[in-house]
Backbone as CSV, one residue per row, in Angstrom:
resi,resn,N_x,N_y,N_z,CA_x,CA_y,CA_z,C_x,C_y,C_z
1,MET,-0.918,-10.967,-19.740,-1.638,-10.744,-18.403,-0.555,-10.609,-17.365
2,ILE,-0.615,-9.618,-16.236,0.071,-9.356,-15.362,-0.043,-10.290,-14.054
3,THR,0.816,-11.343,-13.489,0.546,-12.145,-12.568,1.364,-11.916,-11.135
4,ASP,0.452,-12.464,-10.332,0.742,-12.103,-8.991,1.465,-10.604,-8.607
5,LEU,0.401,-9.768,-8.804,0.627,-8.206,-8.536,0.842,-8.291,-7.094
6,ILE,1.699,-7.560,-6.384,2.059,-7.171,-5.175,1.827,-5.844,-4.863
7,ALA,1.256,-5.371,-3.913,1.175,-3.757,-3.352,2.435,-3.894,-2.491
8,GLN,3.138,-2.953,-2.869,4.634,-2.515,-1.869,4.666,-1.087,-1.793
9,PRO,4.155,-0.575,-1.431,4.469,0.809,-0.925,5.534,1.339,-0.224
10,ILE,5.927,2.471,-1.007,7.340,2.542,-0.134,7.244,3.836,1.031
11,ARG,7.519,3.863,1.901,7.525,4.572,3.317,8.551,5.526,3.247
12,PHE,9.138,6.605,2.907,10.038,7.419,3.258,10.027,7.882,4.436
13,THR,11.154,7.745,5.537,10.705,8.190,6.740,11.932,8.869,7.480
14,ALA,12.124,9.708,8.457,13.327,10.421,9.219,13.479,9.228,10.287
15,ASP,12.558,8.244,10.672,12.668,7.616,11.757,12.590,6.227,11.514
16,ILE,13.283,5.706,10.668,12.987,3.941,10.636,13.155,3.019,11.825
17,PRO,13.695,3.218,12.693,13.626,2.479,14.020,12.275,2.580,14.568
18,ALA,11.464,4.250,14.380,10.026,3.907,14.721,9.212,3.207,13.963
19,TRP,9.240,3.352,12.788,8.337,2.638,11.768,8.680,0.930,11.987
20,GLN,9.620,0.369,12.341,9.960,-0.974,12.375,8.996,-1.423,13.517
21,ARG,9.460,-0.416,14.870,8.327,-0.983,16.071,7.026,-0.886,15.668
22,LEU,6.508,-0.085,14.839,5.109,-0.001,14.466,4.702,-1.200,13.750
23,LEU,5.358,-1.809,12.618,5.287,-2.694,11.834,5.379,-4.034,12.386
24,GLU,6.341,-4.375,13.483,6.392,-5.314,13.750,5.654,-5.567,15.026
25,ALA,5.107,-4.843,15.724,4.162,-4.890,16.632,2.964,-5.353,16.063
26,LEU,2.432,-5.113,14.805,1.508,-5.937,13.812,1.676,-6.959,13.382
27,GLY,3.144,-7.664,13.829,3.248,-8.999,13.010,3.645,-9.195,11.882
28,ALA,4.482,-7.868,11.224,5.175,-7.525,10.188,6.629,-8.481,10.311
29,ARG,7.104,-8.900,9.037,8.205,-9.873,9.242,9.250,-9.290,8.317
30,LEU,10.378,-8.775,8.716,11.471,-8.223,7.826,12.078,-9.340,6.771
31,ILE,11.913,-8.998,5.455,12.461,-10.113,4.770,13.660,-9.570,3.818
32,LEU,14.162,-8.301,3.866,15.031,-7.645,3.363,15.681,-6.385,3.989
33,GLU,16.989,-6.257,4.092,17.815,-5.165,4.662,18.918,-4.909,3.956
34,ARG,18.847,-3.406,3.640,19.971,-2.811,2.968,20.387,-1.420,3.841
35,PRO,21.389,-0.788,3.923,21.199,0.164,4.369,20.438,1.684,4.031
36,GLY,19.428,2.138,5.019,18.686,2.802,4.681,17.441,2.479,3.587
37,TRP,17.206,0.929,3.642,16.291,0.436,2.791,15.773,-0.847,3.343
38,LEU,14.403,-1.086,3.882,14.202,-2.153,4.377,12.934,-2.636,3.653
39,VAL,12.483,-3.980,3.471,11.332,-4.424,3.344,10.588,-5.530,4.273
40,TYR,9.394,-5.204,4.382,8.591,-6.008,5.603,7.430,-6.708,4.733
41,ALA,7.129,-8.028,4.833,5.997,-8.509,4.374,4.983,-8.618,5.599
42,VAL,3.825,-8.136,5.448,2.538,-8.266,6.303,1.746,-9.340,5.743
43,GLY,0.630,-9.508,6.308,0.048,-10.503,6.049,-0.527,-10.534,4.573
44,SER,-0.784,-9.653,4.213,-1.309,-9.502,2.817,-0.542,-8.439,2.264
45,GLY,0.668,-8.405,1.312,1.132,-7.231,0.743,2.695,-7.071,1.781
46,ARG,3.479,-6.100,1.173,4.339,-5.605,1.267,4.605,-4.409,1.842
47,VAL,5.780,-3.826,2.802,5.903,-2.361,3.140,7.443,-2.060,3.025
48,ALA,7.816,-1.237,2.239,9.295,-0.848,2.039,9.665,0.362,2.881
49,LEU,10.557,0.587,3.585,10.990,1.503,4.419,12.339,2.443,3.791
50,HIS,12.129,3.266,3.489,13.669,3.960,2.871,13.674,5.493,3.645
51,GLN,15.031,5.577,3.866,15.515,6.843,4.547,15.002,7.839,3.676
52,ALA,14.322,8.836,4.570,13.863,10.197,4.047,15.494,11.139,3.580
53,SER,15.228,11.875,2.787,16.490,12.965,2.258,15.722,14.336,2.196
54,ASP,16.487,15.051,2.096,16.131,16.415,1.377,15.354,16.376,0.281
55,ASP,15.800,15.577,-0.662,15.173,15.392,-2.328,13.850,14.693,-1.848
56,GLN,13.940,13.826,-1.140,12.630,12.840,-0.775,12.230,12.894,0.522
57,PRO,11.315,13.597,1.095,11.068,14.022,2.434,10.055,13.036,2.971
58,PRO,9.680,13.008,4.103,8.698,11.815,4.561,7.474,11.646,3.871
59,GLY,7.296,10.647,3.708,5.863,10.603,2.553,5.928,9.407,2.395
60,THR,4.643,8.531,1.590,4.855,7.338,0.883,4.543,7.631,-0.759
61,THR,4.916,6.915,-1.188,4.706,6.720,-2.654,4.330,5.065,-3.097
62,LEU,3.291,4.945,-4.104,3.151,3.611,-4.737,3.931,2.937,-5.292
63,ALA,4.244,1.723,-5.108,5.105,0.564,-5.776,4.028,-0.650,-6.067
64,PHE,4.322,-1.413,-6.742,4.156,-2.986,-7.219,5.147,-3.596,-7.589
65,SER,4.795,-4.762,-7.600,5.659,-6.186,-8.214,4.615,-7.001,-8.685
66,THR,5.638,-7.812,-9.588,4.838,-8.851,-10.033,5.959,-9.901,-10.928
67,THR,5.417,-11.216,-10.902,6.134,-12.257,-11.589,6.235,-12.451,-12.766
68,THR,5.333,-11.513,-13.551,5.670,-11.414,-14.949,7.030,-10.824,-15.399
69,PRO,7.680,-11.217,-16.392,9.022,-10.590,-16.722,8.530,-9.010,-16.651
70,VAL,9.485,-7.961,-16.515,9.178,-6.536,-16.552,8.562,-6.065,-17.815
71,PRO,9.472,-6.268,-19.032,9.468,-5.880,-20.202,7.715,-6.404,-20.733
72,ASP,7.356,-7.584,-20.297,6.232,-8.198,-20.929,5.058,-7.584,-20.035
73,ALA,5.146,-7.115,-18.557,4.456,-6.544,-18.122,4.207,-4.861,-18.323
74,VAL,5.244,-4.249,-18.868,4.904,-3.192,-19.326,4.430,-2.859,-20.593
75,THR,4.350,-4.059,-21.570,3.844,-4.034,-22.670,2.268,-4.393,-22.461
76,THR,1.916,-5.427,-21.455,0.637,-5.342,-21.510,-0.250,-4.489,-20.715
77,ALA,0.464,-3.809,-19.776,-0.142,-2.547,-19.084,-0.144,-1.298,-20.180
78,ALA,0.636,-1.227,-20.928,0.506,-0.104,-22.056,-0.477,-0.400,-22.670
79,LYS,-0.732,-1.833,-23.307,-2.185,-2.035,-24.394,-3.373,-1.917,-23.563
80,ALA,-3.408,-1.878,-22.341,-4.683,-1.554,-21.341,-4.587,0.073,-21.286
81,GLY,-3.764,0.692,-21.753,-4.081,1.882,-21.653,-3.234,2.625,-20.256
82,VAL,-2.314,2.126,-19.608,-1.648,2.751,-18.503,-0.552,3.371,-19.550
83,PRO,-0.304,4.682,-18.474,1.023,5.370,-19.434,2.269,4.935,-18.628
84,ILE,2.751,4.134,-18.986,3.866,3.426,-18.799,5.154,2.948,-19.563
85,THR,6.130,3.139,-19.374,7.504,2.932,-20.129,8.476,1.980,-19.219
86,LEU,9.172,1.372,-19.967,10.160,0.593,-19.470,11.740,1.634,-19.247
87,GLY,12.118,1.605,-17.817,13.122,2.506,-17.377,14.130,1.416,-16.766
88,ARG,14.966,2.193,-16.313,16.142,1.463,-15.325,16.472,2.358,-14.284
89,PRO,15.539,2.653,-13.270,15.907,3.426,-12.283,17.312,2.843,-11.258
90,ASP,17.415,3.337,-10.136,18.688,3.237,-9.459,18.929,1.773,-8.949
91,HIS,17.347,0.780,-8.913,17.651,-0.275,-8.448,17.400,-1.432,-9.535
92,GLY,17.233,-0.950,-10.859,17.282,-2.054,-12.070,16.221,-1.859,-12.978
93,GLU,15.809,-2.837,-13.856,14.783,-2.430,-14.549,13.335,-2.529,-14.096
94,ALA,12.839,-1.530,-14.447,11.270,-1.312,-13.687,10.195,-0.672,-14.897
95,GLY,9.243,-0.834,-14.564,8.165,-0.531,-15.215,7.888,1.041,-14.814
96,MET,7.638,2.194,-15.381,7.792,3.462,-14.743,6.514,4.301,-15.265
97,VAL,5.281,4.186,-14.377,3.984,4.519,-14.695,4.051,6.235,-14.191
98,SER,3.492,7.192,-15.168,3.344,8.506,-15.003,1.897,8.811,-15.357
99,ALA,1.066,8.791,-14.059,-0.172,9.101,-14.384,-0.595,10.330,-14.661
100,PRO,-1.613,10.794,-15.571,-2.047,12.016,-15.624,-2.099,13.070,-14.677
101,ASP,-2.648,12.588,-13.175,-2.804,13.524,-12.170,-1.274,13.958,-11.689
102,GLY,-0.080,13.396,-12.241,1.067,13.753,-11.569,1.756,12.364,-10.838
103,THR,0.826,11.384,-10.106,1.358,10.295,-9.520,2.290,9.206,-10.209
104,ALA,3.495,9.049,-9.746,4.404,8.058,-10.516,4.420,7.141,-9.495
105,PHE,4.759,5.999,-10.170,5.129,4.995,-9.491,5.870,3.872,-10.256
106,THR,6.417,2.736,-9.816,7.022,1.664,-10.440,6.338,0.345,-10.389
107,LEU,6.549,-0.401,-11.380,6.157,-1.988,-11.208,7.557,-2.911,-11.362
108,ASP,7.817,-3.709,-10.602,9.162,-3.916,-10.389,9.058,-5.561,-10.224
109,ALA,10.106,-6.410,-10.456,10.457,-7.475,-10.330,10.195,-8.070,-8.233
110,PRO,9.681,-8.898,-8.062,9.262,-9.115,-6.802,10.676,-9.040,-5.960
111,THR,10.422,-8.386,-4.600,11.672,-8.283,-3.949,12.212,-9.813,-3.421
112,PRO,13.535,-10.256,-3.095,13.989,-11.360,-2.569,13.590,-11.426,-1.247
113,VAL,13.348,-12.950,-0.934,13.441,-12.796,0.640,14.685,-13.222,0.982
114,GLU,15.130,-12.578,1.773,16.747,-12.748,2.293,16.867,-13.027,3.765
115,GLN,15.587,-13.059,4.434,15.526,-13.383,6.002,14.401,-14.236,6.053
116,ASP,14.978,-15.205,6.930,14.014,-16.185,7.541,13.398,-15.718,8.596
117,GLY,12.209,-16.505,8.655,11.447,-16.138,10.176,10.240,-16.489,10.142
118,PRO,9.473,-16.432,11.162,7.832,-16.832,11.173,6.916,-16.078,10.347
119,PRO,5.981,-16.533,9.925,4.809,-15.887,8.892,4.235,-14.605,9.512
120,ALA,3.948,-13.868,8.817,3.592,-12.209,8.861,2.132,-12.525,9.701
121,ASP,1.655,-11.805,10.677,0.545,-11.744,11.258,-0.697,-11.830,9.781
122,PRO,-1.504,-13.021,9.623,-2.506,-12.851,8.345,-3.395,-11.790,8.631
123,ARG,-3.743,-11.188,9.838,-4.833,-10.308,9.799,-4.463,-8.685,9.343
124,LEU,-3.088,-8.539,8.988,-2.866,-6.985,8.629,-2.803,-7.211,7.072
125,LEU,-3.292,-6.402,6.066,-3.117,-6.372,4.985,-2.892,-4.671,4.686
126,VAL,-1.999,-4.772,3.735,-1.424,-3.031,3.261,-2.439,-2.527,2.390
127,LEU,-2.904,-1.313,2.694,-3.772,-0.527,1.898,-3.441,0.618,1.492
128,PRO,-2.481,1.036,0.713,-2.261,2.357,0.254,-3.296,3.132,-0.583
129,ILE,-3.405,3.980,-0.139,-4.591,4.989,-0.715,-4.152,5.918,-1.863
130,TRP,-4.640,6.078,-2.695,-4.194,7.002,-4.093,-5.411,8.291,-3.960
131,TYR,-5.273,9.364,-3.593,-6.322,10.205,-3.472,-6.297,11.140,-4.946
132,GLY,-7.185,11.983,-5.268,-7.271,12.342,-6.603,-8.813,12.571,-7.011
133,PRO,-8.869,13.793,-7.675,-10.003,14.004,-8.126,-10.828,13.347,-9.210
134,ASP,-9.986,12.042,-9.782,-10.504,11.202,-10.960,-10.098,10.198,-10.627
135,THR,-11.307,9.622,-9.847,-11.039,7.900,-9.553,-11.287,7.045,-10.311
136,THR,-12.156,7.388,-11.498,-11.859,6.737,-12.935,-10.929,6.427,-13.686
137,MET,-9.891,7.691,-13.644,-8.796,7.524,-13.972,-7.939,6.566,-13.084
138,ILE,-8.022,6.693,-12.018,-7.161,5.958,-10.836,-7.569,4.636,-11.246
139,ARG,-8.556,4.202,-10.828,-8.973,2.853,-11.381,-8.400,2.413,-12.220
140,ALA,-8.674,2.911,-13.522,-8.323,2.219,-15.112,-6.781,1.972,-14.690
141,VAL,-5.928,2.889,-14.126,-4.306,2.880,-14.383,-4.131,1.286,-13.197
142,LEU,-4.789,1.513,-12.072,-4.624,0.279,-11.433,-5.170,-1.149,-11.890
143,GLU,-6.247,-1.310,-12.341,-6.585,-2.194,-13.194,-5.863,-2.768,-14.389
144,GLY,-5.395,-1.551,-14.929,-4.380,-1.863,-16.002,-3.154,-2.587,-15.929
145,ILE,-2.678,-2.537,-14.414,-1.394,-2.981,-14.023,-1.769,-4.645,-13.500
146,GLY,-3.282,-5.150,-13.421,-3.490,-5.972,-12.576,-4.330,-6.216,-11.542
147,ALA,-4.571,-4.926,-10.949,-5.684,-5.050,-9.621,-6.964,-5.288,-9.982
148,ARG,-7.700,-6.066,-9.128,-8.743,-6.274,-9.245,-10.087,-5.474,-8.428
149,PRO,-10.963,-5.041,-9.062,-11.819,-4.116,-7.760,-12.733,-5.070,-7.112
150,ARG,-12.511,-4.630,-5.604,-13.277,-5.547,-4.886,-14.554,-4.751,-3.945
151,LEU,-14.401,-3.323,-3.634,-15.700,-2.818,-3.166,-15.480,-1.509,-3.598
152,VAL,-16.805,-1.106,-4.101,-17.135,-0.035,-4.604,-18.061,1.104,-4.203
153,ALA,-17.875,1.960,-3.610,-18.816,3.192,-3.303,-20.004,3.462,-4.361
154,ASP,-21.062,3.451,-4.031,-22.035,4.024,-4.869,-21.798,5.211,-5.767
155,ASP,-21.315,6.134,-4.727,-21.261,7.654,-5.284,-19.815,7.648,-5.919
156,GLY,-18.909,6.908,-5.927,-17.809,6.547,-6.951,-16.627,7.545,-6.007
157,ILE,-16.794,7.559,-4.518,-15.812,8.461,-4.003,-14.522,7.158,-3.892
158,TRP,-14.908,6.249,-3.295,-13.979,4.780,-2.921,-13.955,3.897,-3.699
159,THR,-12.839,3.418,-4.198,-12.727,1.721,-4.846,-11.899,1.374,-4.136
160,ASP,-11.805,-0.050,-3.647,-10.765,-0.593,-3.343,-10.464,-1.826,-4.085
161,LEU,-9.208,-2.270,-4.380,-8.710,-3.238,-5.085,-7.972,-4.063,-4.703
162,THR,-8.182,-5.264,-5.226,-7.329,-6.593,-4.642,-6.134,-6.964,-5.682
163,CYS,-4.878,-6.892,-4.895,-3.884,-7.575,-5.935,-3.696,-9.024,-5.546
164,ASP,-3.576,-9.534,-6.353,-3.404,-11.028,-6.406,-2.402,-11.700,-5.810
165,GLY,-1.410,-11.000,-5.705,-0.018,-11.637,-5.019,-0.282,-11.222,-3.502
166,GLY,-0.749,-10.305,-3.343,-0.813,-9.493,-1.958,-1.129,-8.222,-1.739
167,GLY,-1.901,-7.972,-1.112,-2.217,-6.360,-0.492,-3.571,-6.033,-1.059
168,LEU,-3.846,-4.804,-0.852,-5.018,-4.017,-1.414,-4.567,-2.967,-1.779
169,VAL,-5.060,-1.953,-2.785,-4.814,-0.401,-3.141,-6.032,0.457,-3.293
170,ALA,-6.280,1.464,-2.813,-7.731,2.136,-3.066,-7.698,3.434,-3.737
171,ALA,-8.491,3.717,-4.431,-9.070,5.132,-5.091,-9.857,5.977,-4.220
172,HIS,-9.551,7.247,-4.157,-10.204,7.685,-2.955,-10.420,9.088,-3.669
173,ARG,-11.607,9.797,-3.952,-11.868,10.798,-4.412,-11.595,11.988,-3.730
174,GLU,-10.685,13.003,-3.988,-10.247,14.281,-3.396,-9.933,15.269,-4.217
175,ASP,-10.034,16.851,-4.231,-9.603,17.604,-4.758,-7.900,17.699,-4.981
176,ASP,-7.282,17.438,-4.061,-5.892,17.276,-4.315,-5.009,15.876,-4.273
177,THR,-4.071,15.775,-4.980,-3.592,14.323,-5.333,-2.670,14.222,-4.264
178,ALA,-2.570,12.745,-3.693,-2.008,12.344,-2.488,-1.745,10.992,-2.495
179,VAL,-0.750,10.330,-2.079,-0.442,9.080,-1.640,-0.536,8.958,-0.181
180,GLU,-1.391,7.752,0.173,-1.497,7.890,1.733,-1.183,6.011,1.985
181,LEU,0.009,5.893,3.252,-0.055,4.390,3.478,-1.010,3.909,4.811
182,ALA,-1.999,3.027,4.573,-2.986,2.580,5.565,-2.760,1.132,5.185
183,PHE,-3.858,0.640,6.454,-3.600,-0.551,6.219,-5.333,-1.299,6.626
184,GLU,-5.529,-2.774,6.454,-6.731,-3.282,6.876,-6.741,-4.071,7.633
185,TRP,-7.381,-4.431,8.741,-7.521,-5.461,9.785,-8.668,-6.553,9.568
186,ASP,-8.344,-7.500,9.385,-9.123,-8.836,9.197,-9.445,-9.175,10.498
187,GLY,-10.592,-8.915,11.319,-10.713,-9.154,12.439,-11.158,-8.028,13.404
188,ASP,-11.112,-8.359,14.861,-11.489,-7.123,15.371,-9.974,-6.481,15.554
189,VAL,-10.288,-5.165,15.117,-9.300,-3.821,15.319,-8.800,-3.813,16.453
190,GLU,-9.560,-4.033,17.607,-9.135,-3.513,18.971,-7.786,-4.676,19.291
191,GLU,-7.639,-5.507,18.806,-6.684,-6.522,18.722,-5.393,-5.717,18.125
192,ALA,-5.128,-5.248,17.435,-4.469,-4.557,16.707,-4.126,-3.352,17.624
193,LEU,-5.260,-2.867,18.191,-4.672,-1.687,19.020,-3.782,-2.210,20.423
194,ALA,-4.598,-3.318,20.668,-3.693,-3.986,22.060,-2.341,-4.156,21.729
195,LEU,-1.834,-4.593,20.459,-0.632,-4.861,20.089,0.114,-3.894,20.159
196,LEU,-0.322,-2.852,19.510,0.361,-1.443,19.401,0.327,-0.806,20.705
197,THR,-0.298,-0.641,21.366,-0.314,-0.322,23.111,1.023,-0.983,23.881
198,ALA,0.670,-2.606,23.607,1.899,-3.341,24.391,3.254,-2.960,23.770
199,ALA,3.533,-2.474,22.703,4.682,-1.974,22.010,5.008,-0.604,22.264
200,GLY,4.173,0.291,22.984,4.742,1.582,23.515,4.310,2.679,22.185
201,VAL,3.006,1.886,21.154,3.080,2.837,20.163,1.576,3.440,20.527
202,ARG,1.588,4.730,20.459,0.314,5.592,20.638,-0.609,5.265,19.634
203,ALA,-1.685,4.819,20.063,-3.064,4.953,18.909,-4.164,5.088,19.372
204,THR,-5.111,5.100,18.539,-6.750,5.575,19.256,-7.610,4.794,18.495
205,LEU,-8.535,4.172,19.013,-9.778,3.659,18.258,-10.630,4.770,17.948
206,ILE,-11.213,4.529,16.678,-11.958,5.431,16.158,-13.372,4.640,15.517
207,ASP,-14.681,5.002,15.904,-15.850,4.347,15.676,-16.618,4.803,14.465
208,GLU,-16.246,4.808,13.228,-16.955,5.209,11.966,-18.097,4.797,11.992
209,THR,-18.978,5.190,10.980,-20.211,4.699,10.654,-20.351,3.517,10.060
210,TYR,-19.093,3.367,9.405,-19.126,2.067,8.302,-18.220,1.122,8.914
211,SER,-17.291,1.364,9.711,-16.344,0.283,10.577,-15.236,1.185,11.295
212,ARG,-14.917,0.404,12.014,-13.898,1.003,13.209,-12.569,1.252,12.869
213,THR,-11.968,2.058,13.241,-10.382,2.402,12.728,-9.561,2.548,14.237
214,VAL,-8.378,2.057,13.698,-7.448,2.745,14.871,-6.565,3.146,14.133
215,GLN,-6.398,4.691,14.727,-5.468,5.722,14.389,-4.101,5.728,15.381
216,VAL,-2.820,5.563,14.254,-1.645,5.373,14.678,-0.830,6.560,14.510
217,GLU,-0.231,7.091,15.560,0.701,8.468,15.809,1.765,8.226,14.758
218,ASP,1.763,9.008,13.578,2.781,8.931,12.575,4.157,9.255,13.103
219,PRO,5.013,8.342,12.789,6.409,8.344,13.415,7.102,9.991,13.016
220,ASP,6.702,10.270,11.726,7.044,11.456,11.018,6.154,12.918,11.478
221,GLY,5.159,12.654,11.712,4.283,13.647,12.207,3.556,14.052,10.820
222,VAL,3.723,13.263,9.933,2.962,13.575,8.701,1.247,13.652,8.685
223,LYS,0.985,12.268,9.003,-0.647,12.431,9.508,-1.099,10.814,10.170
224,GLU,-1.889,10.808,10.817,-2.353,9.693,11.333,-2.155,8.344,10.316
225,VAL,-1.526,7.439,10.942,-1.715,6.210,10.043,-2.904,5.259,10.422
226,TRP,-3.902,5.059,9.359,-5.326,4.312,9.700,-5.180,2.886,9.736
227,ILE,-5.728,2.184,10.455,-5.862,0.745,10.144,-7.268,0.198,10.025
228,ASN,-7.752,0.316,9.287,-9.381,0.124,9.386,-9.816,-1.549,9.170
229,GLU,-10.790,-1.586,10.317,-11.287,-2.826,10.268,-11.885,-3.154,9.095
230,ARG,-11.937,-4.483,8.604,-12.557,-4.989,7.408,-14.137,-4.492,7.730
231,GLN,-14.498,-3.737,6.316,-15.732,-3.612,6.520,-16.773,-4.420,6.207
232,SER,-17.829,-4.578,7.410,-18.835,-5.551,6.945,-20.242,-5.008,6.557
233,ASP,-20.530,-3.570,6.762,-21.730,-2.732,6.635,-21.441,-2.039,5.006
234,HIS,-21.956,-3.144,4.088,-22.135,-2.604,2.837,-22.787,-1.626,2.253
235,TYR,-23.971,-1.266,3.105,-24.620,-0.312,3.021,-24.039,0.858,1.959
236,GLY,-24.455,1.293,0.699,-24.030,2.464,-0.196,-22.968,1.971,-0.872
237,TYR,-22.395,0.679,-0.950,-21.471,-0.115,-1.802,-21.954,-1.068,-2.355
238,THR,-20.914,-1.723,-3.357,-21.286,-2.634,-4.202,-19.676,-3.419,-3.873
239,ARG,-20.103,-4.948,-3.151,-19.005,-5.790,-3.312,-18.852,-6.413,-4.508
240,LEU,-17.406,-6.707,-5.297,-17.571,-7.515,-6.609,-16.846,-8.684,-6.457
């Protein structure tokens, strides 16, 4: 069993200060800082910021951590059918996942908390989205590392999953494979908009048919950052 799985997507950025301003406006708390590498705790889950480079341009990659010893987690995930191997990237021992659609990510030990401070705003949950044509495969990989389905669209286009240690992760059917950093807001999303506006971060409220969303201007100009209000209309969805 893989325990205390935490979603901790990595955002590569050419403008770390702008991303810090965005996250801190929403109540995120800095827990670790290294040159070109910062980790924030949000209400549920974590977000890592990494300095972008020519080899790693601005964008998002998936990453997860677990309190299960990494070799044991790799063995458990492999038995569940996850394409994972034990490796040693530059940050230490990690499970290296290489999905059939080309998506790669790591399963690590938890990031240590090295900076004290008030708790993060509990309303903000990290929600990285994994896009691809085969959501069945995506869901199988995520469940194989310990995530649990929460909300499933009847047409199979969307499934979001809960990580027991913190954060969410979603599978979204699209022709092209990609990973996007998004968030969920557990409350009135206009409160998130007010916090961002007060911090000088440009954002817009969008009223969708299923819920409301705040779209935040991406500091790197990649794509708007979505903060989805927790969905209350479950027509066309099954909540597990």
